[in-house]
Wavefront OBJ file of the C-alpha trace (Angstrom):
o trace
v 105.040 119.942 104.684
v 106.669 121.473 101.707
v 105.400 124.854 100.561
v 102.664 123.627 97.759
v 101.993 120.418 98.234
v 98.718 119.356 100.333
v 98.231 117.032 103.335
v 98.505 113.244 102.359
v 100.196 114.278 98.528
v 103.038 111.762 99.894
v 100.801 108.791 100.644
v 99.359 109.938 97.256
v 102.498 109.793 95.066
v 103.328 106.433 96.720
v 99.957 104.995 95.689
v 100.754 105.937 92.149
v 104.154 104.739 91.894
v 104.170 101.421 94.142
v 101.979 98.751 91.676
v 103.265 97.324 88.542
v 100.296 97.926 86.947
v 100.676 101.967 87.597
v 104.267 101.815 86.697
v 102.985 100.731 83.354
v 99.784 102.593 83.255
v 102.235 105.830 84.601
v 99.611 108.049 85.834
v 100.370 111.284 87.734
v 98.429 113.774 89.902
v 98.392 117.303 88.119
v 95.635 119.030 90.416
v 94.298 118.678 93.551
v 91.711 120.641 95.320
v 91.358 119.380 99.125
v 88.838 122.135 100.041
v 86.245 120.398 97.464
v 87.822 117.153 97.718
v 88.894 116.508 94.346
v 91.982 115.403 92.613
v 92.835 114.795 88.969
v 94.909 111.889 87.499
v 96.621 112.171 83.834
v 98.184 109.853 81.394
v 99.676 110.600 78.612
v 98.824 108.633 74.855
v 101.044 105.806 73.827
v 100.170 103.353 71.149
v 99.633 100.192 73.816
v 97.081 101.574 75.473
v 95.093 101.335 72.303
v 91.936 98.738 71.805
v 92.890 98.342 67.828
v 97.002 98.293 66.555
v 95.096 100.447 63.376
v 92.929 103.199 65.344
v 94.793 104.905 67.949
v 92.281 105.029 70.450
v 92.033 103.828 73.688
v 90.718 100.186 75.286
v 87.799 101.077 77.820
v 89.811 98.807 80.504
v 92.249 101.528 80.740
v 89.544 104.280 80.735
v 88.177 102.406 83.906
v 91.239 101.584 85.356
v 92.061 105.687 85.203
v 88.002 106.013 86.811
v 89.166 103.640 89.709
v 92.655 104.992 90.241
v 91.095 108.630 90.286
v 88.334 107.555 92.314
v 90.186 106.034 94.938
v 93.361 108.585 94.875
v 91.162 111.921 95.586
v 89.095 109.224 98.664
v 92.729 108.061 100.094
v 93.947 111.960 100.095
v 91.058 112.793 102.124
v 91.406 109.662 104.627
v 95.079 109.688 104.567
v 95.194 105.615 103.854
v 94.393 103.562 100.986
v 91.032 101.744 100.689
v 89.435 98.903 98.521
v 87.488 99.427 95.818
v 83.709 97.614 96.628
v 82.416 98.932 92.888
v 82.694 100.885 90.173
v 80.776 101.431 86.965
v 82.033 103.650 84.135
v 79.914 105.204 81.239
v 81.547 105.468 78.010
v 80.891 109.134 76.008
v 83.073 109.144 73.338
v 86.299 107.693 71.796
v 89.451 109.512 72.294
v 92.297 109.176 70.287
v 95.941 110.497 70.095
v 95.212 112.255 73.139
v 95.717 112.333 76.938
v 93.514 111.825 79.507
v 92.499 113.411 82.688
v 90.327 112.015 85.304
v 88.935 113.945 88.417
v 87.660 112.782 90.712
v 85.651 114.269 93.804
v 84.317 113.011 96.966
v 80.522 112.284 97.489
v 80.561 110.725 100.888
v 83.295 109.762 103.078
v 81.361 107.377 105.669
v 82.577 105.168 108.358
v 81.889 102.442 106.169
v 81.623 103.408 102.810
v 82.875 106.321 100.534
v 81.570 107.258 96.980
v 83.290 109.469 94.382
v 82.426 110.615 91.102
v 84.815 110.534 88.350
v 84.999 112.515 84.858
v 87.210 111.828 82.443
v 88.626 114.195 79.620
v 90.878 114.247 76.624
v 93.543 117.003 76.212
v 90.708 119.454 74.543
v 88.568 119.202 77.371
v 85.711 116.548 75.842
v 83.984 114.288 78.463
v 85.127 111.186 77.468
v 83.638 108.907 80.052
v 81.792 109.338 83.676
v 82.284 106.731 86.236
v 81.466 106.294 90.189
v 83.318 104.138 92.400
v 82.488 102.998 95.876
v 84.928 102.027 98.482
v 85.346 100.238 101.987
v 86.432 103.104 104.225
v 86.201 101.154 107.382
v 89.498 101.097 109.429
v 91.450 97.863 109.196
v 91.434 96.976 112.632
v 87.203 98.007 112.868
v 84.975 94.957 113.096
v 82.254 94.522 110.914
v 79.357 96.107 111.921
v 76.682 93.836 113.462
l 1 2 3 4 5 6 7 8 9 10 11 12 13 14 15 16 17 18 19 20 21 22 23 24 25 26 27 28 29 30 31 32 33 34 35 36 37 38 39 40 41 42 43 44 45 46 47 48 49 50 51 52 53 54 55 56 57 58 59 60 61 62 63 64 65 66 67 68 69 70 71 72 73 74 75 76 77 78 79 80 81 82 83 84 85 86 87 88 89 90 91 92 93 94 95 96 97 98 99 100 101 102 103 104 105 106 107 108 109 110 111 112 113 114 115 116 117 118 119 120 121 122 123 124 125 126 127 128 129 130 131 132 133 134 135 136 137 138 139 140 141 142 143 144 145 146 147
């Protein structure tokens, strides 16, 4: 592993770069703290991410996608593989306009069948824009369902 890189960083880079939606959204890892099971994903503001052509604030779907991506990335980094989302919720706390966004995911649980992450989304000035909770299936792909 190159100096300054954490275990599974290559996996996370691939998971962020491969999906066509991600290629359009352009999320990138800007911070990772494996000791605290956190990872921060950033996106830059672009006019096509707005909810209206007249106001440069983000569409809620973009923020929700960022919550899902950050939650997935922090848990995938811990587990060393991709995992499917089971459930997700987002609470929008304020509009964000003309600013980049940073979503920090934190693993709360990485169990045998279920993983849970909390995510905070902040603007470039550090104001809390949204919070979310994501639940993922952590079952190994070859595992049979519990009886």
